C-alpha positions as CSV (number, residue, x, y, z in Angstrom):
1,M,0.1,0.1,-0.1
2,L,1.3,3.7,-0.8
3,S,2.1,5.8,2.4
4,H,0.3,9.8,1.9
5,A,3.5,11.2,0.8
6,Q,3.9,8.5,-2.0
7,L,0.0,9.6,-3.3
8,S,1.1,13.7,-2.2
9,T,3.4,13.0,-5.5
10,L,0.9,11.0,-8.2
11,T,0.6,12.8,-11.3
12,I,-1.8,12.2,-14.0
13,R,-2.2,13.4,-16.8
14,R,-1.9,12.9,-20.9
15,A,0.8,11.4,-22.4
16,H,2.6,13.4,-25.1
17,D,4.5,12.0,-28.2
18,A,8.2,12.1,-25.7
19,D,6.2,9.6,-23.3
20,G,6.4,6.8,-26.4
21,G,10.5,5.5,-24.4
22,A,8.9,4.8,-21.1
23,L,4.7,3.5,-22.5
24,A,6.8,0.9,-24.3
25,Q,8.5,0.2,-21.4
26,L,5.4,0.0,-19.3
27,A,3.6,-2.6,-21.7
28,G,6.9,-4.1,-21.6
29,L,6.8,-4.5,-18.2
30,D,3.7,-5.8,-17.8
31,S,4.2,-7.9,-21.2
32,A,1.6,-6.6,-23.3
33,R,0.7,-4.4,-26.7
34,P,1.8,-0.7,-26.1
35,L,-0.3,1.5,-25.5
36,A,-2.2,3.8,-28.6
37,G,-4.0,6.4,-29.1
38,Q,-5.5,9.1,-26.0
39,V,-3.2,7.9,-23.4
40,L,-3.2,9.2,-19.5
41,L,-0.3,8.4,-17.5
42,A,-0.1,8.3,-14.0
43,E,4.1,9.3,-12.4
44,G,5.1,9.1,-8.7
45,E,8.2,10.5,-7.5
46,N,10.8,8.0,-9.7
47,G,9.4,7.4,-13.1
48,P,5.0,6.5,-14.2
49,V,4.1,3.5,-12.9
50,A,1.1,3.5,-15.0
51,A,-0.7,4.3,-18.0
52,I,-4.7,3.6,-19.8
53,E,-5.1,3.9,-23.0
54,V,-8.4,7.0,-23.0
55,D,-10.5,4.9,-25.2
56,S,-10.5,0.9,-24.6
57,G,-9.5,1.5,-20.6
58,R,-7.3,-1.0,-21.0
59,V,-3.9,-0.7,-18.8
60,V,-0.6,-1.9,-18.6
61,A,1.5,-1.0,-15.6
62,D,4.8,-1.8,-13.2
63,P,4.4,-5.3,-12.3
64,F,6.8,-4.3,-9.6
65,L,5.2,-2.7,-7.6
66,R,1.5,-2.0,-6.7
67,T,-0.4,-0.1,-8.6
68,R,-4.2,-0.9,-7.8
69,H,-4.9,2.2,-7.0
70,E,-3.0,4.5,-9.2
71,S,-4.8,2.1,-12.2
72,E,-7.9,3.3,-10.5
73,L,-7.7,6.5,-11.6
74,L,-6.6,7.0,-14.6
75,R,-9.6,4.2,-14.7
76,A,-12.0,6.9,-12.9
77,R,-10.0,10.3,-15.1
78,A,-10.2,8.7,-18.5
79,A,-13.6,7.9,-17.8
80,Q,-15.0,11.4,-17.3
81,I,-12.5,12.6,-20.8
82,R,-13.8,9.6,-22.9
83,P,-16.0,11.2,-25.6
84,R,-19.5,9.3,-25.2
85,S,-22.5,8.7,-27.5
86,R,-25.2,11.2,-28.5
87,G,-27.1,9.5,-27.2
88,A,-25.4,9.0,-24.4
89,R,-25.3,12.6,-23.7
90,R,-28.6,13.6,-24.5
91,R,-30.2,10.6,-21.8
92,G,-27.4,12.4,-19.3
93,R,-29.0,15.9,-20.0
94,R,-32.4,14.0,-19.6
95,R,-31.9,12.7,-16.7
96,A,-29.8,15.6,-15.1
97,F,-33.1,17.6,-15.5
98,R,-35.3,15.5,-13.9
99,R,-33.1,15.8,-10.6
100,V,-33.5,19.5,-10.9
101,A,-37.1,19.6,-11.4
102,T,-38.3,16.9,-8.6
103,A,-35.4,19.1,-6.2
104,R,-38.2,21.6,-7.0
């Protein structure tokens, strides 16, 4: 389990072209295919520990570290920024309007 000090230094950010080597290394350590498309990267004090492919939700992580919490945070953040279908957006708006209407 991570200490509070380690958690306070975790950064989740979008991966850039310059992160290709780190992403390839994480995928290699995890015995997984490299991630493609929009990718979020979780970095601790000593560098990248996990990454997620936003569209598919596929995660690669350093198997030599405890990364369950980082992976959960990545999944939550990816869900927030993942594009939703037009129908899902419309359903979400209807639910929000119903909640507002019933709250009055």
